[in-house]
C-alpha positions as CSV (number, residue, x, y, z in Angstrom):
1,M,64.9,25.1,146.8
2,M,63.4,27.1,143.8
3,K,65.7,30.1,145.2
4,K,68.5,28.0,144.9
5,N,67.9,27.2,141.2
6,E,67.3,30.8,140.6
7,I,70.2,31.9,142.1
8,L,72.2,29.1,140.1
9,K,70.7,30.4,136.8
10,Y,71.8,34.0,137.8
11,L,75.6,32.6,138.5
12,S,75.4,30.9,135.1
13,D,74.7,34.2,133.6
14,I,77.4,35.9,135.2
15,F,80.2,33.4,134.9
16,E,79.0,33.0,131.3
17,T,79.0,29.3,131.9
18,K,76.6,26.8,133.5
19,V,77.5,26.4,137.0
20,K,76.6,23.7,139.4
21,D,76.4,24.4,143.2
22,T,79.1,21.6,143.5
23,D,81.5,23.8,141.2
24,K,84.9,24.7,142.6
25,V,85.6,28.4,142.2
26,S,88.9,28.0,141.5
27,K,88.0,25.7,138.4
28,L,85.8,28.7,136.8
29,P,87.1,31.0,134.5
30,N,87.5,34.9,135.3
31,F,86.5,34.7,138.8
32,D,87.8,38.0,139.7
33,S,86.7,41.7,140.9
34,I,84.4,42.3,138.1
35,I,82.9,38.7,139.0
36,I,82.7,39.5,142.7
37,L,81.0,43.0,141.8
38,Q,78.3,41.4,139.9
39,I,77.3,39.0,142.4
40,M,77.3,41.5,145.1
41,N,75.0,43.5,142.8
42,L,72.8,40.5,142.3
43,A,72.6,39.9,145.9
44,K,71.6,43.6,146.7
45,T,69.1,44.2,143.8
46,I,67.3,41.1,143.8
47,Y,67.7,39.6,147.0
48,K,68.0,42.7,149.2
49,K,71.4,41.7,150.7
50,N,74.4,43.3,151.5
51,I,77.4,41.0,151.1
52,D,80.8,41.9,151.5
53,A,83.4,41.7,148.5
54,Q,85.8,39.7,151.0
55,R,83.3,37.1,151.8
56,I,82.8,36.1,148.2
57,A,86.2,36.2,147.3
58,N,86.8,33.7,150.4
59,C,84.1,31.2,148.8
60,K,85.5,27.9,147.6
61,K,82.4,26.7,146.1
62,I,79.3,27.9,144.1
63,S,77.4,26.5,147.2
64,E,79.0,28.6,149.5
65,I,78.0,31.8,147.5
66,I,74.6,30.8,146.9
67,D,74.7,30.6,151.2
68,L,75.8,34.0,151.3
69,I,72.9,35.3,149.1
70,I,70.1,33.1,150.7
């Protein structure tokens, strides 16, 4: 649970707005290639995970992005 809250905080910083795990990615401002690269970088540098950009782009909700990172 702590890890999920920590990731939510990082994602809020990336999206520059408070995000919840139930948020739909399509409703968030500026979900573009720059955001995807920032999420990939977060996953790699903090959580030591390599995530493909297309997998992030296919996510419909913030919770799906969190599941990729965890």
